[in-house]
N, C-alpha and C positions, 0 to 999 in steps of 0.2 A: 587551352580548354579541351582541345581535341586530345591531348594525352590524358588528362584527366578522365575524360569519358571512355576512352580505350583502356584504361586501367594500366598501371605499371606492370612491367614484366614480371615482378615479384608476386603482384596480386591477380595476374591473368588466370581465370578459370574457366572462361567461356568462349566458344568460338567466335572469332571478331566479326563473322558476318551477321550475327545475331544483332550487334549493336545498331546499325543504322534502322532497321524497322523498329526496334524497340524504342529507340531514341525519337523517332518520329511520332510514336504514339505517346511517349511520356511528355513531349513538348507541344503536342496538340492540344490546346485548351478545351477542345470539345470530347476529349477522350481522357487523358491524364493517367493512363496506366498501361501496361504492356503485359500480355498474358502469352506465354510460350509454352509449348507442350513438347514433350519429349526432348528435352534440353541435355545435351552432352556437357558434362562437368569434366574439364580436363585435368590431367595429372598436374599436380603443382608440388615440387619437392620442397619448395621454400615453406609452404604452408602445410605440408604433410597431407596432401590430398591425393588419394587414388581415383583413377577415372571411374565415373558412373553416369547414368542418366536420370535426370529428374523428371518424373510423369509431367508435373505442371510446375511453372513458376509464374508468381505474379508480382510484379513490381508496381508499386504505386508512387507516382511523381511528386517531388517537391519543387519542381519548376513553377515559378511565380504564375498566378492566374487571376486575370481581371473577373472571370465570373464568380469566383470565391469573393474577392473585394465587393463586388457588385451586390452580394447578399447582405451587405451591412447598410442599414438606412442612416445611422449615425455618421454625419461627415467627419467627426473628429478621428474615426478610425483611419480613413482614408489619409487624412492629414497628417497622422503620426507615423504611417508606413514610410520605412526608409527607401531612399532612391535605390533602384536595383533589387528590391525585396523578392525574394528571401536570400538570394544570392550575394547581394551586397551587403548584407549584415555583417557585424563583426563576428570574427571567429568564437565558437563557443568557449574556447579557452581564455578569451579575454572578457567573457561575461555578456550576457545578453540582458538588456532591461526587461523589466517584468511585462511590460507590452510586447516587446519582441518575442520572449519566451511563449507567452500565451497565445499570441497570433500564430506562431509556428505550430503549436500545437493543435489550435483550432483548425489550422490548415491541412495538418496531417489527418486529423479525424475526418474533415470534409472529403479529403482524397479517399480515404477508406470508404466512407458512405458512398461516394460515387462510383466505387468499383464493387459495392456489395453484391450486386447481381453476379459478377463474375467469380466472386469469392464463394458465394452459395454454390454455384455450379461446380466449381473444383471440389467442393465436399461431397457433392452429390454423386461425382463420378470416381470418387476415390475408394 
């Protein structure tokens, strides 16, 4: 898992020291997003990227969240959530059930809504 979080060497574009604080925010159920400022983008010959700096970067988590599931009153929702959701779900290439696909979309939307204030602030200062 750590190798996946650090990115493969071929896809590496951000300084490694940014991962720990970003990951802490992304996996904190009370936060669920990471906002970074003045982010160096590293040169990557494989991807054809020249170095530059991002003024702002916002990453919204897809790490499972009990607060998201708690918003559903219908006990059938939680009863159908796969063990390890969303990371324990079948790979997209093998196909998601309509329930899994819809729940994942709802979760992504919920995450963006939670980060709405930060998103608004980013556009105010751009």
